[in-house]
C-alpha positions in Angstrom: 1.3 -9.4 3.1 -0.1 -9.9 -0.1 -2.0 -7.2 -2.6 -5.2 -6.9 -4.9 -2.9 -4.0 -7.3 -5.3 -2.6 -9.7 -3.5 -0.6 -12.3 -5.7 1.1 -15.2 -3.9 2.3 -18.2 -5.1 5.2 -20.5 -5.6 4.9 -23.8 -4.0 7.5 -25.5 -0.1 6.2 -23.7 -1.0 2.8 -24.5 -2.2 3.0 -27.8 0.9 5.4 -28.9 3.0 2.3 -27.3 0.9 -0.4 -29.8 1.4 2.1 -32.0 5.0 2.6 -32.3 6.1 -1.1 -30.6 6.8 -0.2 -27.5 3.8 -1.7 -25.6 4.8 -5.4 -25.2 8.9 -4.2 -24.0 7.3 -1.8 -21.5 4.6 -4.4 -19.8 7.3 -6.8 -19.5 10.2 -4.9 -18.1 7.2 -3.4 -15.9 6.4 -7.3 -14.9 9.9 -7.8 -14.4 10.7 -4.7 -12.1 7.6 -5.6 -9.9 8.1 -9.6 -10.0 4.1 -10.3 -9.4 2.9 -13.7 -8.2 0.1 -13.6 -10.9 -1.3 -10.4 -13.7 -4.3 -11.1 -15.2 -4.8 -8.2 -17.8 -8.7 -7.0 -18.5 -10.8 -4.1 -19.4 -12.2 -2.3 -16.5 -14.9 0.3 -16.4 -13.8 1.0 -20.7 -9.9 1.1 -19.8 -6.7 -1.1 -20.1 -6.6 -2.9 -16.9 -4.1 -4.8 -15.1 -4.7 -7.3 -12.0 -1.9 -8.3 -10.0 -1.2 -10.2 -7.2 2.1 -8.8 -5.4 3.5 -8.7 -2.2 4.3 -5.8 0.0 6.0 -6.2 2.9 5.9 -2.7 3.7 4.8 0.7 2.9 7.3 1.4 1.3 7.6 -0.5 -1.4 4.7 1.1 -3.2 6.2 3.4 -5.0 8.5 0.8 -6.3 4.8 -1.2 -7.3 2.8 2.0 -8.4 5.7 4.5 -10.0 6.1 1.9 -13.4 2.4 2.4 -13.8 2.5 6.0 -13.6 5.6 7.0 -14.8 5.4 4.4 -18.2 1.9 4.8 -19.3 0.3 7.8 -16.8 -1.8 4.7 -15.3 -4.2 5.4 -12.1 -3.1 2.6 -9.5 -5.2 0.7 -6.4 -4.1 -1.5 -3.7 -6.6 -3.9 -2.0 -5.0 -6.1 0.6 -6.1 -9.3 0.3 -5.4 -13.4 2.1 -5.4 -17.2 0.8 -7.9 -19.1 2.2 -4.8 -20.5 5.0 -5.1 -17.1 6.1 -8.4 -16.6 6.8 -8.8 -19.6 8.2 -5.7 -18.3 10.6 -7.9 -15.4 11.2 -9.9 -17.1 14.1 -13.5 -16.5 12.3 -15.5 -18.4 15.2 -13.9 -16.2 18.1 -14.6 -13.0 16.9 -18.0 -14.3 16.1 -18.4 -15.2 19.7 -17.0 -11.7 20.6 -19.2 -10.1 18.6 -22.4 -11.5 19.0 
């Protein structure tokens, strides 16, 4: 199942990695481990943030997706289930609309 993973990275830890020249290598190590379908970097609420699309076939994979951010950068992580347009099309919205109208 696809999830939107949001990893917020505190300034102190990431600034230290930038200053000592390890930020790029640490991010690459996380990406190599997580293997996201897509990843975007931005600032949310003033924090450096990674927004990823990840596959989580079951909940037991959650630690493998979250711990790299926790342990490397003391990051905060959120997961939100998402679907593609094709997934939505299979969701039976028309039938649900009739059932719940």
